[in-house]
Each structure stands twice: as structure tokens, then as C-alpha cells.
Backbone as numpy.savetxt, mean C-alpha at the origin, in Angstrom:
# Nx Ny Nz CAx CAy CAz Cx Cy Cz
-10.65 -15.36 -4.64 -11.04 -15.56 -3.25 -9.78 -15.65 -2.37
-9.82 -15.01 -1.21 -8.71 -15.04 -0.27 -9.16 -15.80 0.98
-8.40 -16.80 1.36 -8.68 -17.55 2.59 -7.64 -17.13 3.62
-8.11 -16.51 4.70 -7.22 -15.99 5.74 -7.54 -16.72 7.04
-6.88 -17.85 7.31 -7.24 -18.69 8.45 -6.61 -18.27 9.77
-6.63 -16.98 10.06 -6.03 -16.46 11.29 -7.00 -15.49 11.94
-6.92 -15.38 13.27 -7.75 -14.39 13.95 -7.03 -13.05 13.99
-7.64 -12.06 14.63 -7.08 -10.71 14.64 -5.76 -10.62 15.40
-5.44 -11.64 16.19 -4.16 -11.68 16.91 -3.10 -12.47 16.17
-3.41 -12.91 14.96 -2.45 -13.66 14.17 -2.38 -15.13 14.53
-3.34 -15.64 15.32 -3.34 -17.05 15.71 -4.07 -17.88 14.68
-3.47 -19.00 14.28 -4.06 -19.87 13.28 -5.35 -20.49 13.79
-6.40 -20.44 12.96 -7.68 -21.05 13.30 -7.60 -22.55 13.00
-7.94 -23.38 13.97 -7.78 -24.82 13.83 -8.87 -25.45 12.97
-8.57 -26.66 12.52 -9.57 -27.42 11.77 -10.80 -27.68 12.61
-10.60 -27.97 13.89 -11.73 -28.23 14.78 -12.63 -27.01 14.89
-12.03 -25.85 14.98 -12.84 -24.63 15.07 -13.67 -24.44 13.80
-13.03 -24.65 12.65 -13.75 -24.52 11.38 -14.91 -25.52 11.32
-14.65 -26.76 11.76 -15.67 -27.81 11.67 -16.89 -27.47 12.52
-16.67 -26.91 13.70 -17.77 -26.69 14.64 -18.40 -25.30 14.54
-17.66 -24.35 13.99 -18.18 -22.97 14.00 -18.38 -22.37 12.61
-17.65 -22.86 11.63 -17.76 -22.32 10.27 -17.90 -23.50 9.31
-19.03 -24.14 9.37 -19.20 -25.41 8.67 -19.08 -25.28 7.16
-19.59 -24.22 6.59 -19.51 -24.06 5.14 -18.06 -23.80 4.70
-17.35 -23.01 5.50 -15.93 -22.78 5.21 -15.17 -24.09 5.33
-15.48 -24.86 6.35 -14.81 -26.15 6.56 -15.03 -27.07 5.35
-16.26 -27.13 4.86 -16.56 -27.98 3.70 -15.78 -27.52 2.48
-15.74 -26.21 2.29 -15.04 -25.67 1.12 -13.55 -25.97 1.20
-12.95 -25.69 2.36 -11.51 -25.86 2.50 -11.10 -27.32 2.40
-11.83 -28.19 3.08 -11.47 -29.62 3.02 -11.67 -30.19 1.63
-12.54 -29.56 0.85 -12.71 -30.00 -0.53 -11.49 -29.74 -1.39
-10.62 -28.86 -0.92 -9.39 -28.55 -1.64 -8.15 -28.93 -0.83
-8.30 -29.91 0.03 -7.17 -30.31 0.88 -5.96 -30.73 0.05
-6.18 -31.45 -1.01 -5.07 -31.90 -1.85 -4.30 -30.72 -2.41
-5.04 -29.72 -2.90 -4.39 -28.53 -3.47 -3.65 -27.74 -2.40
-4.26 -27.58 -1.24 -3.59 -26.88 -0.14 -2.30 -27.59 0.27
-2.38 -28.90 0.40 -1.25 -29.68 0.89 -0.09 -29.75 -0.09
-0.38 -29.58 -1.37 0.67 -29.71 -2.39 1.44 -28.42 -2.62
1.10 -27.36 -1.90 1.81 -26.09 -2.08 3.29 -26.22 -1.75
4.10 -25.44 -2.49 5.55 -25.42 -2.27 6.12 -26.84 -2.28
5.74 -27.59 -3.33 6.25 -28.96 -3.53 6.01 -29.86 -2.32
4.85 -29.67 -1.69 4.48 -30.54 -0.58 4.87 -30.05 0.79
5.53 -28.88 0.88 5.93 -28.37 2.20 4.72 -28.15 3.11
3.59 -27.83 2.51 2.40 -27.53 3.31 1.93 -28.74 4.12
2.27 -29.94 3.67 1.86 -31.14 4.42 2.50 -31.18 5.81
3.62 -30.52 5.97 4.34 -30.57 7.23 3.86 -29.51 8.23
2.96 -28.65 7.80 2.45 -27.60 8.67 1.49 -28.18 9.71
1.30 -27.43 10.77 0.37 -27.88 11.82 -1.03 -28.06 11.26
-1.44 -27.16 10.41 -2.67 -27.30 9.64 -2.29 -27.11 8.18
-2.70 -28.00 7.32 -2.23 -28.01 5.94 -2.67 -26.78 5.14
-3.62 -26.00 5.67 -4.06 -24.80 4.96 -3.38 -23.53 5.49
-2.49 -23.67 6.47 -1.81 -22.50 7.04 -0.90 -21.85 6.00
-0.60 -20.58 6.20 0.35 -19.90 5.33 1.74 -20.48 5.57
2.44 -20.74 4.49 3.79 -21.29 4.62 4.77 -20.23 5.12
4.57 -19.00 4.68 5.44 -17.91 5.10 4.59 -16.78 5.71
4.04 -16.99 6.89 3.18 -15.96 7.49 3.99 -14.72 7.87
3.49 -13.56 7.47 4.19 -12.30 7.75 3.17 -11.22 8.11
3.49 -10.47 9.12 2.73 -9.25 9.45 1.22 -9.49 9.51
0.82 -10.61 10.07 -0.60 -10.96 10.06 -1.44 -10.03 10.93
-0.83 -9.34 11.86 -1.61 -8.46 12.74 -1.56 -7.00 12.29
-1.01 -6.74 11.11 -0.82 -5.36 10.66 -1.98 -4.84 9.81
-2.90 -5.71 9.40 -3.94 -5.28 8.47 -5.03 -4.45 9.15
-5.31 -4.77 10.41 -6.43 -4.12 11.09 -6.03 -2.75 11.62
-5.79 -1.83 10.71 -5.47 -0.47 11.10 -5.53 0.45 9.87
-5.55 1.71 10.14 -5.51 2.70 9.07 -4.10 2.70 8.49
-3.99 2.64 7.18 -2.67 2.47 6.55 -2.72 2.93 5.10
-1.55 2.94 4.48 -1.46 3.21 3.06 -1.39 1.89 2.31
-2.04 1.83 1.16 -2.04 0.63 0.33 -1.69 1.02 -1.09
-0.84 0.20 -1.71 -0.40 0.49 -3.08 -0.40 -0.78 -3.92
-0.77 -0.64 -5.18 -0.66 -1.76 -6.11 0.81 -2.12 -6.31
1.07 -3.37 -6.63 2.43 -3.82 -6.87 3.02 -3.14 -8.10
2.22 -3.02 -9.15 2.69 -2.43 -10.41 1.87 -1.18 -10.71
2.54 -0.07 -10.95 1.89 1.19 -11.30 2.29 1.55 -12.73
1.32 1.90 -13.54 1.57 2.07 -14.97 2.21 3.40 -15.33
1.61 4.51 -14.91 2.18 5.79 -15.32 2.22 6.83 -14.21
1.92 6.43 -13.00 2.04 7.31 -11.85 1.86 6.45 -10.60
2.30 6.91 -9.44 2.06 6.15 -8.21 0.55 6.02 -7.96
0.16 4.95 -7.35 -1.26 4.73 -7.07 -1.41 4.24 -5.64
-1.26 5.17 -4.71 -1.23 4.84 -3.28 -2.43 5.48 -2.59
-3.20 4.67 -1.89 -4.43 5.14 -1.26 -4.37 4.98 0.25
-5.19 5.75 0.93 -5.34 5.60 2.38 -6.45 4.59 2.63
-6.13 3.51 3.31 -7.10 2.47 3.61 -7.78 2.78 4.94
-9.08 3.03 4.87 -9.87 3.32 6.06 -10.67 2.10 6.51
-10.56 0.97 5.79 -11.46 -0.16 6.00 -10.75 -1.46 6.38
-9.53 -1.36 6.90 -8.80 -2.56 7.34 -8.69 -3.60 6.23
-8.27 -3.16 5.07 -8.17 -4.03 3.90 -7.13 -5.13 4.09
-7.53 -6.36 3.75 -6.60 -7.49 3.69 -6.27 -7.73 2.21
-5.03 -8.05 1.93 -4.67 -8.27 0.53 -3.55 -9.30 0.44
-3.37 -9.81 -0.77 -2.28 -10.75 -1.04 -1.04 -10.01 -1.49
-0.19 -10.71 -2.27 1.09 -10.12 -2.63 1.05 -9.31 -3.91
-0.14 -8.98 -4.40 -0.24 -8.08 -5.55 -0.42 -6.63 -5.10
-0.33 -6.42 -3.81 -0.41 -5.06 -3.26 0.50 -5.00 -2.03
0.82 -3.78 -1.64 1.66 -3.57 -0.46 0.97 -2.59 0.47
1.21 -2.77 1.76 0.73 -1.81 2.76 1.91 -1.11 3.39
1.73 0.16 3.69 2.74 0.95 4.38 2.14 1.38 5.71
2.79 0.98 6.79 2.28 1.24 8.13 3.27 2.13 8.87
2.82 3.23 9.44 3.74 4.09 10.19 4.25 3.41 11.44
5.43 3.79 11.88 5.99 3.24 13.11 5.18 3.72 14.31
5.34 3.02 15.42 4.56 3.33 16.62 4.79 4.76 17.10
5.99 5.29 16.88 6.30 6.65 17.33 6.15 7.68 16.22
5.55 7.27 15.10 5.37 8.20 13.99 4.45 9.35 14.36
4.85 10.56 14.03 4.08 11.74 14.42 3.49 12.47 13.21
3.76 11.97 12.02 3.25 12.61 10.81 1.95 11.91 10.36
1.14 12.64 9.64 -0.15 12.11 9.20 0.02 11.17 8.01
-0.92 10.24 7.87 -0.93 9.38 6.69 -1.15 10.20 5.43
-1.91 11.28 5.56 -2.15 12.15 4.41 -0.85 12.73 3.87
0.05 13.10 4.78 1.34 13.63 4.35 2.11 12.58 3.56
2.17 11.36 4.08 2.90 10.30 3.39 2.22 9.95 2.06
0.89 9.98 2.04 0.16 9.71 0.80 0.52 10.76 -0.26
0.62 12.00 0.17 0.98 13.08 -0.76 2.37 12.86 -1.33
3.32 12.55 -0.48 4.70 12.36 -0.92 4.82 11.17 -1.86
4.18 10.06 -1.49 4.33 8.83 -2.27 3.49 8.82 -3.54
2.58 9.77 -3.68 1.83 9.92 -4.93 2.39 11.06 -5.78
3.48 11.64 -5.34 3.99 12.85 -5.98 4.85 12.56 -7.21
5.09 13.62 -7.97 5.99 13.53 -9.12 7.40 13.14 -8.69
7.81 13.62 -7.52 9.16 13.30 -7.03 9.32 11.80 -6.84
8.33 11.18 -6.21 8.43 9.74 -5.96 8.40 8.97 -7.28
7.55 9.37 -8.21 7.49 8.68 -9.52 8.81 8.84 -10.27
9.37 10.03 -10.20 10.68 10.26 -10.83 11.73 9.34 -10.21
11.69 9.18 -8.89 12.62 8.31 -8.19 12.48 6.87 -8.67
11.23 6.37 -8.74 11.01 5.00 -9.19 11.49 4.78 -10.62
11.28 5.78 -11.47 11.68 5.64 -12.86 13.20 5.57 -13.01
13.92 6.06 -12.01 15.38 6.05 -12.08 16.02 4.94 -11.25
15.22 4.21 -10.47 15.81 3.20 -9.59 15.20 1.81 -9.73
13.96 1.71 -10.20 13.27 0.43 -10.23 13.32 -0.24 -11.59
12.74 -1.44 -11.65 12.65 -2.18 -12.90 11.72 -1.46 -13.86
12.03 -1.55 -15.14 11.15 -1.04 -16.18 10.35 -2.20 -16.74
9.02 -2.12 -16.61 8.15 -3.18 -17.10 7.48 -2.76 -18.39
6.69 -3.66 -18.95 6.00 -3.36 -20.19 5.14 -2.11 -20.04
5.18 -1.26 -21.05 4.42 -0.01 -20.99 5.06 1.03 -20.09
6.35 0.84 -19.77 7.10 1.77 -18.92 6.53 1.83 -17.50
5.89 0.74 -17.08 5.35 0.66 -15.71 6.49 0.44 -14.72
6.18 0.66 -13.43 7.16 0.48 -12.36 6.55 -0.33 -11.22
7.43 -0.98 -10.45 6.98 -1.76 -9.30 7.26 -0.98 -8.01
6.45 -1.27 -7.00 6.61 -0.59 -5.71 7.12 -1.56 -4.64
8.02 -2.45 -5.04 8.60 -3.40 -4.10 9.37 -2.67 -3.00
9.43 -3.30 -1.84 10.05 -2.68 -0.67 11.48 -2.23 -0.94
12.26 -3.08 -1.62 13.67 -2.73 -1.82 13.85 -1.56 -2.78
12.81 -1.24 -3.55 12.88 -0.04 -4.40 12.51 1.21 -3.62
11.65 1.04 -2.61 11.14 2.20 -1.87 12.04 2.58 -0.70
12.66 1.61 -0.06 13.47 1.88 1.13 14.49 3.00 0.96
15.18 3.09 -0.19 16.18 4.16 -0.32 15.58 5.55 -0.53
14.26 5.62 -0.76 13.65 6.92 -1.04 13.69 7.80 0.20
14.29 8.98 0.11 14.44 9.84 1.30 13.17 10.64 1.59
12.74 10.63 2.81 11.65 11.50 3.23 12.23 12.86 3.61
11.41 13.91 3.59 11.92 15.23 3.98 12.53 15.21 5.37
13.61 15.95 5.54 14.31 15.96 6.83 13.41 16.45 7.95
12.65 17.48 7.69 11.76 18.03 8.70 10.48 18.52 8.04
9.36 18.29 8.73 8.07 18.79 8.27 7.37 19.39 9.48
7.06 20.66 9.41 6.41 21.32 10.54 4.97 20.86 10.68
4.39 21.05 11.85 3.00 20.70 12.07 2.09 21.51 11.15
2.48 22.74 10.88 1.69 23.60 9.99 1.68 23.03 8.58
2.85 22.62 8.09 2.93 22.06 6.73 2.20 20.73 6.65
2.32 19.93 7.70 1.62 18.65 7.74 0.12 18.88 7.68
-0.38 19.82 8.45 -1.81 20.10 8.48 -2.30 20.62 7.13
-1.51 21.48 6.51 -1.89 22.03 5.21 -1.94 20.94 4.16
-0.96 20.04 4.20 -0.94 18.93 3.24 -2.12 18.00 3.49
-2.43 17.74 4.74 -3.56 16.87 5.08 -4.86 17.42 4.53
-5.01 18.73 4.61 -6.22 19.37 4.09 -6.32 19.19 2.58
-5.22 19.39 1.88 -5.22 19.23 0.42 -5.56 17.79 0.04
-4.96 16.84 0.72 -5.21 15.43 0.40 -6.65 15.05 0.72
-7.15 15.49 1.85 -8.54 15.20 2.21 -9.51 15.80 1.20
-9.22 17.01 0.75 -10.07 17.65 -0.27 -10.03 16.85 -1.58
-8.86 16.35 -1.94 -8.73 15.57 -3.16 -9.50 14.26 -3.07
-9.39 13.59 -1.93 -10.13 12.34 -1.72 -11.63 12.58 -1.81
-12.08 13.64 -1.16 -13.50 13.98 -1.19 -13.96 14.29 -2.61
-13.14 15.00 -3.35 -13.49 15.36 -4.73 -13.60 14.12 -5.61
-12.66 13.20 -5.45 -12.67 11.99 -6.28 -13.78 11.02 -5.87
-14.24 11.11 -4.63 -15.29 10.21 -4.15 -16.66 10.58 -4.71
-16.82 11.81 -5.16 -18.09 12.25 -5.70 -18.04 12.32 -7.23
-18.92 13.10 -7.81 -18.87 13.32 -9.27 -17.69 14.24 -9.60
-16.51 13.65 -9.61 -15.27 14.42 -9.67 -15.23 15.39 -10.84
-14.81 16.61 -10.54 -14.60 17.63 -11.56 -13.13 17.61 -11.96
-12.88 17.35 -13.23 -11.50 17.17 -13.70 -10.63 18.38 -13.37
-11.18 19.57 -13.55 -10.40 20.78 -13.32 -10.01 20.91 -11.86
-10.94 20.58 -10.96 -10.66 20.69 -9.53 -9.67 19.61 -9.09
-9.82 18.41 -9.63 -8.88 17.33 -9.32 -7.48 17.75 -9.74
-7.34 18.30 -10.94 -6.03 18.71 -11.43 -5.46 19.84 -10.59
-6.33 20.76 -10.17 -5.85 21.88 -9.34 -5.30 21.37 -8.03
-6.01 20.44 -7.41 -5.56 19.89 -6.12 -4.29 19.07 -6.28
-4.21 18.27 -7.33 -3.00 17.48 -7.55 -1.79 18.38 -7.81
-2.01 19.45 -8.56 -0.91 20.40 -8.81 -0.47 21.08 -7.51
-1.45 21.42 -6.67 -1.14 22.07 -5.40 -0.37 21.12 -4.48
-0.74 19.86 -4.48 -0.03 18.87 -3.65 1.39 18.68 -4.15
1.57 18.56 -5.46 2.92 18.41 -6.00 3.78 19.63 -5.68
3.19 20.81 -5.78 3.93 22.03 -5.48 4.35 22.05 -4.00
3.44 21.60 -3.14 3.76 21.56 -1.70 4.86 20.53 -1.40
4.84 19.41 -2.10 5.89 18.40 -1.91 7.23 18.93 -2.39
7.24 19.62 -3.52 8.49 20.23 -4.00 9.07 21.16 -2.94
8.21 21.91 -2.28 8.67 22.84 -1.24 9.25 22.08 -0.04
8.63 20.95 0.31 9.14 20.15 1.43 10.57 19.69 1.17
10.88 19.42 -0.09 12.22 18.96 -0.45 13.16 20.11 -0.83
12.63 21.32 -0.77 13.46 22.50 -1.05 13.96 22.58 -2.47
13.16 22.13 -3.43 13.59 22.15 -4.83 13.33 23.52 -5.44
14.26 23.96 -6.29 14.06 25.22 -7.01 13.37 24.95 -8.34
13.07 26.01 -9.07 12.31 25.90 -10.31 13.03 25.03 -11.35
14.35 25.16 -11.41 15.12 24.39 -12.38 15.06 22.89 -12.04
15.16 22.56 -10.77 15.10 21.15 -10.36 13.72 20.56 -10.60
12.68 21.36 -10.36 11.33 20.91 -10.63 11.14 20.64 -12.12
11.70 21.50 -12.95 11.59 21.33 -14.39 12.26 20.04 -14.84
13.40 19.70 -14.24 14.11 18.47 -14.59 13.23 17.26 -14.28
12.59 17.28 -13.12 11.73 16.16 -12.72 10.54 16.03 -13.65
9.87 17.13 -13.92 8.64 17.07 -14.71 8.93 16.73 -16.17
10.06 17.08 -16.66 10.43 16.68 -18.03 10.72 15.17 -18.10
11.24 14.63 -17.01 11.67 13.22 -17.00 10.51 12.25 -16.81
9.38 12.74 -16.33 8.25 11.83 -16.06 7.19 11.94 -17.13
């Protein structure tokens, strides 16, 4: 269960509001006041409300279309486009485009789910049990995005990604899923200007 005591503007919801407007939530939360207050060796007791987040971050970033990724990926990147304003804890990460971003989320989803990105993580991140990798921010920040992507290439990539999402949402056909994933990887290789020999090095390493 996730308790998110903030409104859509990132403002902390008060105890009084919970008591008068969300009575069942109030009963549940106050029933665990001791546990809430003891967080971080008692630091939570010093908060304005003892159930507030001790380290609130990016509280207003969830309510939007974004990319979401699991913290640990076992054998390939696992990054999805969130269409439902998903809220999550620290076992997942969200990637939000900048305000002046002009590229589609589908393009970024393609790149970050690609063989190139997995190859990058395997050479830069921690190696976990089962040869899994983490998608922590400090591992991803150095990853270079293509220098330039034309509107035509962005649109073509968006179509491929949308087709793949639609295929996986239904009674997915393995052959079609593989065809689309191969086409997306090939398109990403082209964005980075890789030749056949460089592609072979990447695919052998993953």
C-alpha cells in the first residue's frame, strides 16, 4: 500500500483535512502513528505532520504522460510509456521530458529499450545477481542521445513503437512482436550511425 498525503500541487494534506473529509484514511493512518513517527530514527516526529515524506521530491511530476522503468532489469531494459499518471515508490523511476522537449515519448522509449542502451548499462552499471542491471539516474545520465533526429525519423519510430504496444496489448503474436522489436533496434542503430561491424559487437556483448 502507498500512502501519498499530498494534493496534485504537492501540498501536504493536513491531519484536520483527513479527519473531516477522509475518515477511514484518518483512522488507518492514526492507527500507525507510532510507526510513521519512528521513521529515520525519529526524524519524522519533527515534521509538520508526522506522516509527511521526510525527503519529498518531484511530487508534482507524476500527473503527466511519462516513461516509467523498474529499478532492476534482468536481461533487457523494461521501460514503458505511462498513460495513466502512475504514482510509484523508489522501486521504479520515471523519466519526464523537459518543458522544451520536442521529441516524442515513443522515440525515447525506443532508444531506452534498445540493444544499444542495454549494452551501455552492461558496461557502466552494477552487475547484480543473474547479470541484472539497475536503472539508477547516475547510470543513465552519461548515456548519449542521438545528436539529431528528424521529424520524419521521429514519426517513423513513433509508429513502430505504437504498433508494438498495440500488438502486446492484445493476443500478442510472437513473430510480429519480434519483427517490430527488430525493426525498432535497426532504426535506433541508424540514429546512432552504427555500421554492421559495430552492431555485431553490441549484439554479441548482450
